[in-house]
All heavy atoms as an XYZ file, in Angstrom:
923
protein
N      37.654   -109.573   -116.457
C      36.897   -108.482   -115.869
C      37.251   -107.153   -116.543
O      36.368   -106.368   -116.842
C      37.189   -108.435   -114.365
C      36.488   -107.315   -113.665
S      34.737   -107.660   -113.593
C      34.324   -106.891   -112.111
N      38.547   -106.926   -116.761
C      38.977   -105.689   -117.405
C      38.404   -105.598   -118.813
O      37.935   -104.553   -119.238
C      40.506   -105.594   -117.435
C      41.069   -104.365   -118.138
C      40.614   -103.104   -117.409
C      42.570   -104.429   -118.172
N      38.400   -106.705   -119.522
C      37.875   -106.720   -120.887
C      36.391   -106.357   -120.886
O      35.929   -105.583   -121.725
C      38.095   -108.088   -121.523
C      37.628   -108.147   -122.961
C      37.857   -109.517   -123.562
O      38.859   -110.163   -123.211
O      37.001   -109.930   -124.361
N      35.645   -106.891   -119.947
C      34.218   -106.592   -119.850
C      33.981   -105.120   -119.529
O      33.126   -104.474   -120.129
C      33.571   -107.476   -118.794
C      32.056   -107.438   -118.886
C      31.438   -108.451   -117.994
N      31.357   -107.835   -116.664
C      31.032   -108.472   -115.566
N      30.784   -109.749   -115.598
N      30.970   -107.843   -114.424
N      34.768   -104.573   -118.613
C      34.645   -103.151   -118.266
C      35.027   -102.283   -119.453
O      34.369   -101.275   -119.737
C      35.526   -102.820   -117.065
N      36.081   -102.666   -120.160
C      36.518   -101.906   -121.335
C      35.441   -101.953   -122.415
O      35.136   -100.948   -123.048
C      37.839   -102.470   -121.845
C      38.527   -101.536   -122.818
O      38.407   -100.301   -122.635
O      39.182   -102.034   -123.748
N      34.835   -103.120   -122.631
C      33.762   -103.262   -123.620
C      32.566   -102.388   -123.251
O      31.990   -101.701   -124.103
C      33.335   -104.726   -123.692
C      33.527   -105.344   -125.033
C      32.875   -106.712   -125.169
N      32.422   -107.313   -123.937
C      32.949   -108.400   -123.391
N      33.949   -109.016   -123.965
N      32.480   -108.887   -122.269
N      32.177   -102.419   -121.996
C      31.066   -101.606   -121.526
C      31.372   -100.119   -121.710
O      30.530    -99.352   -122.163
C      30.775   -101.912   -120.053
C      29.638   -101.119   -119.407
C      28.316   -101.444   -120.097
C      29.562   -101.425   -117.926
N      32.586    -99.737   -121.363
C      33.016    -98.346   -121.502
C      32.959    -97.920   -122.965
O      32.439    -96.859   -123.304
C      34.431    -98.205   -120.932
C      34.885    -96.795   -120.824
N      35.640    -96.205   -121.798
C      34.685    -95.870   -119.866
C      35.893    -94.964   -121.443
N      35.325    -94.744   -120.276
N      33.489    -98.740   -123.881
C      33.467    -98.434   -125.313
C      32.030    -98.355   -125.812
O      31.680    -97.463   -126.580
C      34.234    -99.492   -126.101
C      35.710    -99.242   -126.172
C      36.365   -100.083   -127.264
N      35.889   -101.448   -127.318
C      36.446   -102.477   -126.677
N      37.507   -102.280   -125.935
N      35.952   -103.690   -126.787
N      31.192    -99.290   -125.377
C      29.794    -99.300   -125.811
C      29.095    -98.006   -125.397
O      28.413    -97.375   -126.191
C      29.067   -100.510   -125.223
C      27.605   -100.516   -125.533
N      27.120   -100.843   -126.766
C      26.529   -100.202   -124.766
C      25.794   -100.740   -126.756
N      25.422   -100.359   -125.554
N      29.271    -97.607   -124.153
C      28.614    -96.405   -123.653
C      29.096    -95.172   -124.397
O      28.313    -94.358   -124.846
C      28.856    -96.245   -122.149
C      28.280    -94.970   -121.609
C      26.908    -94.835   -121.413
C      29.095    -93.899   -121.317
C      26.378    -93.661   -120.932
C      28.569    -92.720   -120.832
C      27.208    -92.605   -120.642
N      30.416    -95.025   -124.541
C      30.949    -93.805   -125.114
C      30.849    -93.760   -126.636
O      30.862    -92.697   -127.213
C      32.388    -93.570   -124.656
C      32.446    -93.091   -123.233
C      33.106    -93.824   -122.265
C      31.805    -91.937   -122.839
C      33.151    -93.395   -120.954
C      31.827    -91.504   -121.540
C      32.494    -92.228   -120.584
N      30.745    -94.886   -127.320
C      30.579    -94.837   -128.766
C      29.123    -94.598   -129.144
O      28.841    -94.179   -130.244
C      31.078    -96.127   -129.448
O      30.421    -97.231   -128.884
C      32.568    -96.264   -129.337
N      28.190    -94.843   -128.228
C      26.785    -94.616   -128.523
C      26.274    -93.295   -127.961
O      25.130    -92.946   -128.180
C      25.939    -95.777   -127.995
C      26.190    -97.030   -128.758
N      27.178    -97.906   -128.411
C      25.616    -97.526   -129.881
C      27.192    -98.909   -129.273
N      26.258    -98.695   -130.165
N      27.103    -92.588   -127.264
C      26.714    -91.275   -126.760
C      27.290    -90.223   -127.689
O      28.428    -90.322   -128.116
C      27.263    -91.082   -125.340
N      26.491    -89.214   -128.016
C      26.971    -88.184   -128.933
C      28.144    -87.426   -128.320
O      29.143    -87.194   -128.966
C      25.842    -87.222   -129.277
C      26.239    -86.234   -130.342
C      25.054    -85.499   -130.892
O      24.064    -86.148   -131.231
O      25.145    -84.258   -130.960
N      28.017    -87.008   -127.090
C      29.114    -86.354   -126.390
C      29.431    -87.201   -125.171
O      28.630    -87.295   -124.248
C      28.726    -84.947   -125.971
N      30.582    -87.834   -125.176
C      30.939    -88.728   -124.085
C      31.042    -87.964   -122.770
O      30.581    -88.425   -121.746
C      32.237    -89.454   -124.399
N      31.665    -86.809   -122.830
C      31.786    -85.994   -121.629
C      32.142    -84.586   -122.057
O      32.581    -84.357   -123.183
C      32.816    -86.574   -120.669
C      34.221    -86.645   -121.193
C      34.727    -87.539   -122.087
C      35.315    -85.796   -120.836
N      36.050    -87.304   -122.308
C      36.447    -86.243   -121.557
C      35.453    -84.715   -119.976
C      37.697    -85.628   -121.449
C      36.706    -84.112   -119.861
C      37.801    -84.579   -120.594
N      31.919    -83.645   -121.187
C      32.268    -82.254   -121.446
C      33.044    -81.721   -120.257
O      32.568    -81.789   -119.125
C      31.024    -81.401   -121.657
C      30.334    -81.637   -122.962
C      29.267    -80.593   -123.232
O      28.877    -79.850   -122.298
O      28.821    -80.513   -124.376
N      34.227    -81.175   -120.505
C      34.999    -80.621   -119.396
C      34.390    -79.301   -118.926
O      33.795    -78.565   -119.713
C      36.377    -80.390   -120.028
C      36.104    -80.194   -121.476
C      34.915    -81.058   -121.785
N      34.521    -79.007   -117.635
C      34.030    -77.724   -117.129
C      34.913    -76.574   -117.622
O      36.107    -76.741   -117.863
C      34.109    -77.873   -115.610
C      35.069    -78.979   -115.369
C      35.057    -79.858   -116.582
N      34.290    -75.410   -117.763
C      34.954    -74.246   -118.361
C      34.694    -73.015   -117.508
O      33.588    -72.824   -117.006
C      34.405    -74.003   -119.789
C      34.959    -72.728   -120.384
C      34.696    -75.184   -120.689
N      35.719    -72.163   -117.363
C      35.580    -70.830   -116.773
C      35.915    -69.819   -117.860
O      36.887    -70.003   -118.603
C      36.547    -70.616   -115.606
C      36.221    -71.465   -114.388
O      35.066    -71.911   -114.269
O      37.126    -71.674   -113.565
N      35.131    -68.738   -117.959
C      35.394    -67.667   -118.927
C      35.371    -66.349   -118.172
O      34.397    -66.034   -117.479
C      34.332    -67.637   -120.043
C      34.319    -68.963   -120.792
C      34.592    -66.480   -121.003
C      33.201    -69.089   -121.813
N      36.456    -65.574   -118.314
C      36.557    -64.277   -117.656
C      36.913    -63.239   -118.720
O      37.896    -63.404   -119.447
C      37.638    -64.291   -116.548
C      37.779    -62.922   -115.923
C      37.300    -65.345   -115.497
N      36.094    -62.193   -118.798
C      36.347    -61.124   -119.768
C      36.954    -59.921   -119.058
O      36.539    -59.551   -117.963
C      35.045    -60.725   -120.458
C      35.256    -59.734   -121.584
C      34.004    -59.502   -122.416
O      32.915    -59.948   -122.015
O      34.137    -58.865   -123.473
N      37.951    -59.331   -119.696
C      38.584    -58.108   -119.195
C      38.493    -57.057   -120.303
O      38.088    -57.379   -121.426
C      40.045    -58.386   -118.834
O      40.799    -58.618   -120.007
N      38.892    -55.827   -120.032
C      38.858    -54.816   -121.098
C      39.746    -55.182   -122.298
O      39.455    -54.784   -123.424
C      39.376    -53.554   -120.404
C      39.068    -53.761   -118.965
C      39.215    -55.243   -118.735
N      40.809    -55.934   -122.056
C      41.741    -56.292   -123.135
C      41.339    -57.534   -123.917
O      41.807    -57.745   -125.026
C      43.142    -56.523   -122.573
C      43.726    -55.266   -121.956
O      43.371    -54.166   -122.405
O      44.539    -55.402   -121.028
N      40.531    -58.403   -123.313
C      40.207    -59.644   -124.003
C      39.459    -60.622   -123.131
O      38.659    -60.234   -122.283
N      39.792    -61.887   -123.312
C      39.046    -62.955   -122.676
C      40.005    -64.071   -122.292
O      40.928    -64.387   -123.045
C      38.057    -63.496   -123.720
C      36.756    -64.110   -123.325
C      35.847    -63.104   -122.649
C      36.065    -64.648   -124.562
N      39.778    -64.680   -121.130
C      40.547    -65.849   -120.721
C      39.574    -67.005   -120.529
O      38.561    -66.866   -119.847
C      41.315    -65.587   -119.414
O      42.213    -64.491   -119.614
C      42.108    -66.812   -118.989
N      39.899    -68.131   -121.166
C      39.096    -69.334   -121.065
C      39.955    -70.403   -120.410
O      41.071    -70.663   -120.863
C      38.624    -69.824   -122.458
C      37.848    -71.130   -122.345
C      37.797    -68.749   -123.145
N      39.454    -71.002   -119.340
C      40.163    -72.097   -118.678
C      39.284    -73.338   -118.739
O      38.091    -73.279   -118.426
C      40.510    -71.751   -117.240
C      41.575    -70.670   -117.156
C      42.094    -70.505   -115.751
O      41.317    -70.359   -114.823
N      43.402    -70.538   -115.612
N      39.896    -74.453   -119.160
C      39.179    -75.708   -119.350
C      39.873    -76.787   -118.530
O      41.087    -76.981   -118.667
C      39.161    -76.113   -120.839
C      38.291    -77.335   -121.044
C      38.685    -74.957   -121.715
N      39.136    -77.480   -117.672
C      39.703    -78.543   -116.846
C      39.872    -79.801   -117.699
O      38.890    -80.402   -118.122
C      38.813    -78.824   -115.645
N      41.132    -80.184   -117.944
C      41.443    -81.340   -118.778
C      42.497    -82.236   -118.132
O      43.500    -82.579   -118.750
C      41.948    -80.883   -120.161
C      40.955    -80.117   -121.020
C      41.621    -79.617   -122.291
C      39.766    -81.001   -121.351
N      42.286    -82.659   -116.887
C      43.290    -83.518   -116.263
C      43.424    -84.839   -117.014
O      42.435    -85.430   -117.439
C      42.742    -83.738   -114.856
C      41.285    -83.496   -114.969
C      41.118    -82.467   -116.038
N      44.652    -85.257   -117.214
C      44.908    -86.521   -117.884
C      44.826    -86.471   -119.395
O      44.942    -87.496   -120.052
N      44.635    -85.295   -119.968
C      44.564    -85.148   -121.421
C      45.908    -84.616   -121.913
O      46.390    -83.590   -121.441
C      43.423    -84.193   -121.835
C      43.410    -83.966   -123.331
C      42.078    -84.740   -121.371
N      46.498    -85.324   -122.856
C      47.798    -84.913   -123.412
C      47.633    -83.655   -124.251
O      46.671    -83.528   -125.017
C      48.382    -86.039   -124.255
N      48.580    -82.733   -124.115
C      48.520    -81.467   -124.841
C      48.454    -81.671   -126.349
O      47.743    -80.947   -127.049
C      49.720    -80.595   -124.470
N      49.172    -82.666   -126.859
C      49.196    -82.863   -128.308
C      47.917    -83.511   -128.846
O      47.736    -83.630   -130.054
C      50.418    -83.667   -128.732
C      50.466    -85.062   -128.115
O      49.631    -85.373   -127.243
O      51.351    -85.827   -128.512
N      46.997    -83.909   -127.969
C      45.732    -84.487   -128.436
C      44.606    -83.458   -128.485
O      43.502    -83.775   -128.927
C      45.310    -85.662   -127.552
O      44.766    -85.198   -126.338
N      44.875    -82.232   -128.054
C      43.832    -81.204   -127.990
C      43.772    -80.444   -129.314
O      44.772    -79.904   -129.768
C      44.104    -80.215   -126.838
C      44.150    -80.952   -125.503
C      43.044    -79.114   -126.819
C      44.655    -80.106   -124.352
N      42.589    -80.421   -129.915
C      42.360    -79.643   -131.141
C      41.496    -78.439   -130.780
O      40.503    -78.563   -130.059
C      41.669    -80.497   -132.190
N      41.889    -77.282   -131.282
C      41.160    -76.039   -131.028
C      40.739    -75.463   -132.371
O      41.585    -75.194   -133.220
C      42.037    -75.016   -130.278
C      42.537    -75.599   -128.958
C      41.270    -73.707   -130.058
C      43.630    -74.773   -128.304
N      39.439    -75.294   -132.561
C      38.919    -74.690   -133.797
C      38.321    -73.332   -133.444
O      37.393    -73.245   -132.631
C      37.870    -75.592   -134.425
N      38.884    -72.283   -134.029
C      38.385    -70.930   -133.782
C      37.242    -70.633   -134.740
O      37.317    -70.932   -135.930
C      39.507    -69.911   -133.979
C      40.718    -70.077   -133.073
C      41.815    -69.107   -133.472
C      40.325    -69.858   -131.632
N      36.184    -70.028   -134.209
C      35.013    -69.663   -134.985
C      34.721    -68.196   -134.702
O      35.211    -67.650   -133.713
C      33.841    -70.560   -134.586
C      34.130    -72.036   -134.792
C      33.196    -72.950   -134.009
O      32.218    -72.463   -133.420
O      33.461    -74.152   -134.000
N      33.919    -67.548   -135.530
C      33.655    -66.117   -135.308
C      33.066    -65.788   -133.941
O      33.371    -64.760   -133.361
C      32.668    -65.751   -136.420
C      32.881    -66.774   -137.472
C      33.308    -68.031   -136.759
N      32.218    -66.688   -133.397
C      31.558    -66.387   -132.131
C      31.876    -67.396   -131.032
O      31.180    -67.476   -130.035
C      30.050    -66.299   -132.326
C      29.462    -67.598   -132.856
O      30.236    -68.458   -133.323
O      28.233    -67.749   -132.796
N      32.938    -68.181   -131.231
C      33.285    -69.158   -130.210
C      34.434    -70.046   -130.628
O      35.130    -69.765   -131.591
N      34.619    -71.104   -129.873
C      35.665    -72.083   -130.164
C      35.084    -73.477   -129.947
O      34.108    -73.646   -129.223
C      36.905    -71.896   -129.260
C      36.525    -71.984   -127.774
C      37.635    -70.617   -129.566
C      37.691    -71.946   -126.820
N      35.694    -74.440   -130.600
C      35.357    -75.832   -130.346
C      36.629    -76.544   -129.942
O      37.652    -76.442   -130.629
C      34.745    -76.515   -131.589
O      33.523    -75.841   -131.908
C      34.444    -77.974   -131.320
N      36.576    -77.215   -128.803
C      37.700    -77.993   -128.303
C      37.354    -79.461   -128.436
O      36.225    -79.866   -128.159
C      37.960    -77.696   -126.825
C      38.320    -76.280   -126.446
C      38.381    -76.153   -124.936
C      39.644    -75.896   -127.050
N      38.325    -80.258   -128.847
C      38.130    -81.699   -128.869
C      39.440    -82.370   -128.499
O      40.514    -81.827   -128.738
C      37.625    -82.179   -130.229
O      38.549    -81.849   -131.235
N      39.316    -83.543   -127.896
C      40.502    -84.294   -127.480
C      40.060    -85.691   -127.067
O      38.879    -86.020   -127.101
C      41.231    -83.597   -126.327
N      41.037    -86.462   -126.650
C      40.785    -87.823   -126.206
C      41.488    -88.037   -124.875
O      42.667    -87.709   -124.733
C      41.336    -88.821   -127.229
C      41.309    -90.286   -126.817
C      39.879    -90.803   -126.794
C      42.145    -91.120   -127.775
N      40.739    -88.529   -123.909
C      41.345    -88.958   -122.653
C      41.318    -90.475   -122.686
O      40.256    -91.096   -122.650
C      40.588    -88.451   -121.439
C      41.261    -88.972   -120.147
C      40.487    -88.670   -118.916
N      40.613    -87.267   -118.595
C      39.702    -86.596   -117.912
N      38.608    -87.175   -117.494
N      39.866    -85.331   -117.631
N      42.505    -91.072   -122.800
C      42.618    -92.523   -122.925
C      42.367    -93.201   -121.581
O      42.701    -92.667   -120.526
C      43.998    -92.887   -123.452
N      41.797    -94.383   -121.649
C      41.586    -95.185   -120.443
C      42.950    -95.692   -119.992
O      43.656    -96.340   -120.763
C      40.631    -96.344   -120.752
C      40.162    -97.070   -119.537
C      39.304    -96.467   -118.638
C      40.567    -98.366   -119.284
C      38.847    -97.134   -117.513
C      40.124    -99.044   -118.164
C      39.268    -98.421   -117.279
N      43.373    -95.417   -118.755
C      44.755    -95.682   -118.353
C      45.093    -97.138   -118.051
O      46.239    -97.535   -118.131
C      44.913    -94.835   -117.091
C      43.543    -94.773   -116.514
C      42.610    -94.773   -117.700
N      44.138    -97.937   -117.688
C      44.389    -99.300   -117.224
C      44.015   -100.303   -118.295
O      42.853   -100.619   -118.450
C      43.527    -99.554   -115.996
S      44.424    -99.834   -114.516
N      44.972   -100.847   -118.990
C      44.666   -101.820   -120.037
C      45.389   -103.146   -119.812
O      45.454   -103.966   -120.701
C      45.018   -101.253   -121.398
C      44.198   -100.044   -121.753
C      43.991    -99.971   -123.234
N      43.163    -98.855   -123.581
C      41.858    -98.938   -123.805
N      41.257   -100.091   -123.712
N      41.158    -97.887   -124.127
N      45.913   -103.340   -118.636
C      46.622   -104.575   -118.330
C      45.624   -105.696   -118.091
O      44.624   -105.529   -117.391
C      47.509   -104.384   -117.102
C      48.551   -103.284   -117.309
C      49.114   -102.792   -115.988
O      48.784   -103.354   -114.932
O      49.878   -101.831   -116.028
N      45.889   -106.859   -118.670
C      44.966   -107.995   -118.564
C      44.765   -108.441   -117.119
O      43.694   -108.927   -116.758
C      45.475   -109.154   -119.412
N      45.784   -108.288   -116.278
C      45.686   -108.749   -114.899
C      44.993   -107.735   -113.982
O      44.772   -108.008   -112.815
C      47.087   -109.049   -114.359
N      44.624   -106.571   -114.508
C      43.978   -105.537   -113.695
C      42.515   -105.862   -113.457
O      41.844   -106.463   -114.301
C      44.074   -104.180   -114.391
O      45.405   -103.791   -114.524
N      42.021   -105.459   -112.306
C      40.609   -105.615   -111.965
C      40.045   -104.230   -111.695
O      40.460   -103.566   -110.754
C      40.421   -106.494   -110.727
C      40.906   -107.888   -110.930
N      40.182   -108.815   -111.653
C      42.035   -108.500   -110.541
C      40.862   -109.945   -111.686
N      41.992   -109.779   -111.014
N      39.125   -103.794   -112.523
C      38.515   -102.476   -112.363
C      37.429   -102.578   -111.301
O      36.518   -103.394   -111.414
C      37.918   -101.978   -113.697
C      37.202   -100.659   -113.498
C      39.015   -101.854   -114.745
N      37.534   -101.759   -110.278
C      36.553   -101.761   -109.200
C      35.582   -100.592   -109.310
O      34.464   -100.669   -108.837
C      37.251   -101.720   -107.835
C      38.020   -102.964   -107.565
N      37.435   -104.114   -107.091
C      39.335   -103.251   -107.726
C      38.352   -105.053   -106.956
N      39.514   -104.550   -107.337
N      36.039    -99.497   -109.919
C      35.183    -98.322   -110.047
C      35.705    -97.454   -111.171
O      36.908    -97.275   -111.309
C      35.203    -97.532   -108.743
C      34.297    -96.331   -108.764
C      34.282    -95.665   -107.434
N      33.757    -96.639   -106.460
C      33.425    -96.342   -105.227
N      33.571    -95.120   -104.795
N      32.959    -97.251   -104.409
N      34.796    -96.917   -111.972
C      35.168    -95.961   -113.024
C      34.241    -94.766   -112.872
O      33.060    -94.848   -113.198
C      35.020    -96.575   -114.434
C      35.939    -97.771   -114.591
C      35.333    -95.527   -115.500
C      35.759    -98.511   -115.895
N      34.768    -93.677   -112.358
C      33.986    -92.458   -112.185
C      34.508    -91.314   -113.049
O      33.778    -90.384   -113.339
C      33.975    -92.038   -110.720
C      33.228    -93.008   -109.834
C      33.176    -92.570   -108.381
O      33.686    -91.475   -108.051
O      32.620    -93.319   -107.568
N      35.767    -91.368   -113.397
C      36.365    -90.320   -114.221
C      35.996    -90.597   -115.674
O      36.159    -91.717   -116.147
C      37.900    -90.297   -114.046
C      38.248    -90.010   -112.591
C      38.536    -89.280   -114.978
C      39.719    -90.153   -112.271
N      35.494    -89.587   -116.397
C      35.118    -89.838   -117.787
C      36.343    -90.015   -118.682
O      37.343    -89.317   -118.523
C      34.330    -88.580   -118.179
C      34.785    -87.528   -117.239
C      35.195    -88.224   -115.977
N      36.233    -90.957   -119.612
C      37.293    -91.231   -120.568
C      36.685    -91.255   -121.955
O      35.481    -91.379   -122.110
C      37.963    -92.576   -120.271
C      38.674    -92.583   -118.952
C      38.065    -93.084   -117.818
C      39.955    -92.047   -118.847
C      38.715    -93.068   -116.596
C      40.603    -92.026   -117.623
C      39.976    -92.532   -116.506
O      40.611    -92.504   -115.302
N      37.529    -91.161   -122.936
C      37.076    -91.207   -124.320
C      37.210    -89.855   -124.974
O      37.831    -88.927   -124.450
N      36.621    -89.759   -126.144
C      36.694    -88.527   -126.932
C      35.626    -87.559   -126.459
O      34.534    -87.963   -126.080
C      36.484    -88.853   -128.407
C      36.569    -87.631   -129.300
C      36.971    -87.958   -130.712
N      38.274    -88.584   -130.831
C      39.436    -87.935   -130.765
N      39.459    -86.646   -130.517
N      40.568    -88.576   -130.921
N      35.961    -86.273   -126.487
C      34.967    -85.246   -126.211
C      35.104    -84.147   -127.253
O      36.151    -83.986   -127.877
C      35.131    -84.652   -124.792
C      36.230    -83.630   -124.697
C      35.989    -82.296   -125.001
C      37.501    -84.004   -124.322
C      37.014    -81.361   -124.915
C      38.520    -83.076   -124.239
C      38.272    -81.748   -124.539
N      34.055    -83.412   -127.424
C      34.059    -82.190   -128.226
C      33.130    -81.219   -127.522
O      32.023    -81.593   -127.138
C      33.587    -82.453   -129.644
N      33.596    -80.018   -127.327
C      32.771    -79.021   -126.652
C      32.868    -77.699   -127.393
O      33.956    -77.193   -127.632
C      33.216    -78.838   -125.201
C      32.404    -77.744   -124.531
C      32.273    -77.874   -123.077
N      31.343    -76.848   -122.606
C      31.205    -76.521   -121.353
N      31.885    -77.158   -120.432
N      30.355    -75.596   -120.990
N      31.709    -77.163   -127.750
C      31.659    -75.844   -128.365
C      31.411    -74.840   -127.262
O      30.518    -75.019   -126.425
C      30.542    -75.749   -129.385
C      30.614    -74.401   -130.070
C      29.566    -74.192   -131.109
N      29.803    -72.949   -131.798
C      29.815    -71.747   -131.240
N      29.646    -71.601   -129.957
N      30.029    -70.662   -131.966
N      32.219    -73.794   -127.250
C      32.122    -72.766   -126.215
C      31.875    -71.436   -126.899
O      32.726    -70.952   -127.667
C      33.431    -72.704   -125.390
C      33.726    -74.068   -124.771
C      33.342    -71.626   -124.329
C      35.137    -74.210   -124.259
N      30.724    -70.865   -126.645
C      30.433    -69.528   -127.169
C      31.221    -68.501   -126.374
O      31.344    -68.609   -125.154
N      31.774    -67.529   -127.081
C      32.561    -66.497   -126.407
C      31.746    -65.216   -126.324
O      31.405    -64.621   -127.351
C      33.874    -66.247   -127.155
C      34.813    -67.442   -127.237
C      36.075    -67.075   -128.016
C      35.178    -67.942   -125.858
N      31.432    -64.777   -125.105
C      30.668    -63.532   -124.952
C      31.558    -62.337   -125.280
O      32.737    -62.312   -124.925
C      30.292    -63.542   -123.462
C      31.370    -64.344   -122.816
C      31.787    -65.376   -123.841
N      30.990    -61.378   -125.962
C      31.764    -60.200   -126.330
C      31.032    -58.946   -125.891
O      29.907    -58.703   -126.317
C      31.984    -60.156   -127.843
C      32.785    -61.296   -128.446
C      32.784    -61.191   -129.956
C      34.194    -61.276   -127.914
N      31.692    -58.142   -125.064
C      31.113    -56.865   -124.672
C      31.076    -55.940   -125.889
O      30.171    -55.125   -126.037
C      31.929    -56.237   -123.550
N      32.063    -56.064   -126.789
C      32.130    -55.262   -128.012
C      32.216    -56.201   -129.213
O      33.288    -56.683   -129.556
C      33.356    -54.349   -127.970
C      33.466    -53.457   -129.196
O      32.601    -53.563   -130.090
O      34.406    -52.673   -129.258
N      31.091    -56.493   -129.856
C      31.101    -57.442   -130.975
C      31.877    -56.937   -132.192
O      32.160    -57.696   -133.101
C      29.618    -57.633   -131.295
C      28.915    -56.479   -130.690
C      29.759    -55.987   -129.559
N      32.229    -55.656   -132.218
C      32.979    -55.093   -133.349
C      34.483    -55.179   -133.140
O      35.260    -54.769   -133.983
C      32.551    -53.650   -133.605
C      31.091    -53.564   -133.955
C      30.166    -53.101   -133.033
C      30.630    -53.989   -135.196
C      28.817    -53.055   -133.340
C      29.284    -53.951   -135.511
C      28.379    -53.475   -134.574
O      27.056    -53.440   -134.881
N      34.909    -55.686   -131.994
C      36.334    -55.888   -131.719
C      36.575    -57.390   -131.620
O      36.508    -57.965   -130.542
C      36.743    -55.183   -130.433
N      36.800    -58.049   -132.759
C      36.968    -59.515   -132.729
C      38.188    -59.939   -131.913
O      39.111    -59.163   -131.692
C      37.127    -59.887   -134.200
C      37.491    -58.634   -134.901
C      36.984    -57.498   -134.076
N      38.155    -61.200   -131.503
C      39.225    -61.737   -130.675
C      40.169    -62.586   -131.505
O      39.783    -63.183   -132.498
C      38.631    -62.601   -129.553
C      37.715    -61.900   -128.568
C      37.043    -62.920   -127.666
C      38.472    -60.888   -127.751
N      41.429    -62.650   -131.065
C      42.405    -63.568   -131.645
C      43.084    -64.309   -130.500
O      43.266    -63.759   -129.415
C      43.433    -62.830   -132.501
C      44.274    -61.823   -131.742
C      45.207    -61.044   -132.640
O      45.393    -61.428   -133.807
O      45.751    -60.036   -132.173
N      43.423    -65.575   -130.746
C      44.087    -66.376   -129.729
C      45.514    -65.874   -129.581
O      46.311    -65.928   -130.516
C      44.070    -67.855   -130.117
C      44.680    -68.828   -129.127
C      43.985    -68.768   -127.774
C      44.621    -70.244   -129.687
N      45.833    -65.342   -128.402
C      47.154    -64.769   -128.157
C      48.090    -65.757   -127.475
O      49.299    -65.717   -127.691
C      47.024    -63.507   -127.308
N      47.528    -66.636   -126.652
C      48.376    -67.564   -125.896
C      47.565    -68.779   -125.478
O      46.373    -68.677   -125.197
C      48.905    -66.850   -124.651
C      49.898    -67.620   -123.847
C      50.384    -66.832   -122.631
O      50.335    -65.601   -122.642
O      50.781    -67.493   -121.655
N      48.226    -69.939   -125.450
C      47.588    -71.148   -124.916
C      48.619    -71.920   -124.116
O      49.801    -71.952   -124.452
C      46.981    -72.003   -126.014
C      47.968    -72.573   -126.984
C      47.256    -73.400   -128.046
C      48.258    -73.864   -129.077
N      47.663    -74.671   -130.106
N      48.159    -72.514   -123.012
C      49.055    -73.319   -122.181
C      48.238    -74.397   -121.482
O      47.048    -74.231   -121.240
C      49.774    -72.442   -121.149
O      48.853    -71.902   -120.226
N      48.901    -75.503   -121.193
C      48.291    -76.596   -120.438
C      49.194    -76.850   -119.248
O      50.327    -77.294   -119.403
C      48.156    -77.854   -121.293
C      47.511    -79.061   -120.617
C      46.052    -78.773   -120.275
C      47.599    -80.283   -121.504
N      48.679    -76.515   -118.070
C      49.484    -76.665   -116.857
C      48.600    -77.216   -115.745
O      47.486    -76.719   -115.534
C      50.052    -75.300   -116.446
C      51.020    -75.375   -115.302
C      51.667    -74.023   -115.007
O      51.930    -73.262   -115.944
O      51.900    -73.759   -113.819
N      49.089    -78.246   -115.070
C      48.364    -78.878   -113.963
C      46.956    -79.311   -114.375
O      46.011    -79.206   -113.593
C      48.296    -77.941   -112.753
C      49.661    -77.661   -112.163
O      50.546    -78.528   -112.288
O      49.850    -76.568   -111.587
N      46.802    -79.774   -115.620
C      45.520    -80.271   -116.084
C      44.517    -79.205   -116.468
O      43.349    -79.500   -116.693
N      44.966    -77.948   -116.560
C      44.074    -76.854   -116.941
C      44.596    -76.204   -118.222
O      45.731    -75.725   -118.266
C      43.953    -75.785   -115.829
C      43.084    -74.624   -116.283
C      43.401    -76.404   -114.558
N      43.761    -76.225   -119.261
C      44.079    -75.546   -120.507
C      43.653    -74.095   -120.365
O      42.497    -73.817   -120.028
C      43.334    -76.193   -121.679
C      43.466    -75.504   -123.030
C      44.907    -75.590   -123.541
C      42.495    -76.091   -124.039
N      44.589    -73.165   -120.577
C      44.281    -71.742   -120.506
C      44.460    -71.146   -121.889
O      45.540    -71.250   -122.483
C      45.190    -71.017   -119.492
O      44.996    -71.614   -118.199
C      44.863    -69.539   -119.412
N      43.398    -70.532   -122.386
C      43.423    -69.843   -123.679
C      43.215    -68.363   -123.412
O      42.232    -67.972   -122.771
C      42.309    -70.362   -124.588
C      42.289    -71.865   -124.839
C      41.034    -72.257   -125.608
C      43.534    -72.292   -125.594
N      44.141    -67.545   -123.883
C      44.051    -66.110   -123.703
C      43.774    -65.458   -125.050
O      44.562    -65.628   -125.991
C      45.346    -65.529   -123.096
O      45.623    -66.231   -121.867
C      45.220    -64.051   -122.812
N      42.666    -64.757   -125.131
C      42.280    -64.062   -126.354
C      42.441    -62.570   -126.149
O      42.116    -62.031   -125.099
C      40.812    -64.355   -126.697
C      40.551    -65.787   -127.033
C      40.227    -66.706   -126.040
C      40.639    -66.228   -128.344
C      39.988    -68.034   -126.357
C      40.409    -67.555   -128.664
C      40.075    -68.459   -127.664
N      42.972    -61.899   -127.142
C      43.107    -60.428   -127.125
C      42.221    -59.851   -128.206
O      41.990    -60.475   -129.244
C      44.568    -60.018   -127.384
C      45.520    -60.497   -126.323
C      45.370    -59.634   -125.071
N      46.206    -60.175   -124.016
C      45.779    -60.528   -122.817
N      44.529    -60.399   -122.509
N      46.589    -60.997   -121.913
N      41.781    -58.635   -127.976
C      40.981    -57.947   -128.994
C      41.887    -57.486   -130.135
O      42.962    -56.959   -129.889
C      40.272    -56.751   -128.378
C      39.328    -57.164   -127.276
C      38.426    -56.033   -126.836
N      37.713    -56.372   -125.627
C      36.762    -57.271   -125.534
N      36.401    -57.941   -126.586
N      36.166    -57.538   -124.394
N      41.451    -57.753   -131.352
C      42.217    -57.328   -132.517
C      42.110    -55.825   -132.652
O      41.060    -55.233   -132.431
C      41.677    -57.978   -133.795
C      41.980    -59.441   -133.910
C      41.484    -59.944   -135.244
C      41.734    -61.426   -135.407
N      41.258    -61.902   -136.715
N      43.226    -55.222   -133.040
C      43.220    -53.774   -133.277
C      42.526    -53.493   -134.597
O      42.671    -54.221   -135.566
C      44.649    -53.238   -133.331
O      45.318    -53.544   -132.138
N      41.791    -52.413   -134.606
C      41.055    -52.052   -135.825
C      41.945    -51.381   -136.839
O      43.018    -50.979   -136.632
C      39.900    -51.124   -135.482
């Protein structure tokens, strides 16, 4: 049963362009921008962050936790697999570019703090 569920899961997520997208909060302040991304169950070392002039792209892998042959999967509602999400960053002042000042992953929430670069 587990093998069949795993096969179905792999089939679905390998044929979908974006397996899943984590929810995101973006808050802008006079000093910069804070981006929070819900990533429960995602290891910090699996998260890739690509900075772009007008946004960021996050990608990572959330592994399927149950791979024991004796396990019986009854329900799968939490998304698993690889994701990639491009997040456009709104700028009140497009002439003051942002730089990543701090990043942390705590309680399943990735927090990225961007500060405005000094001219």
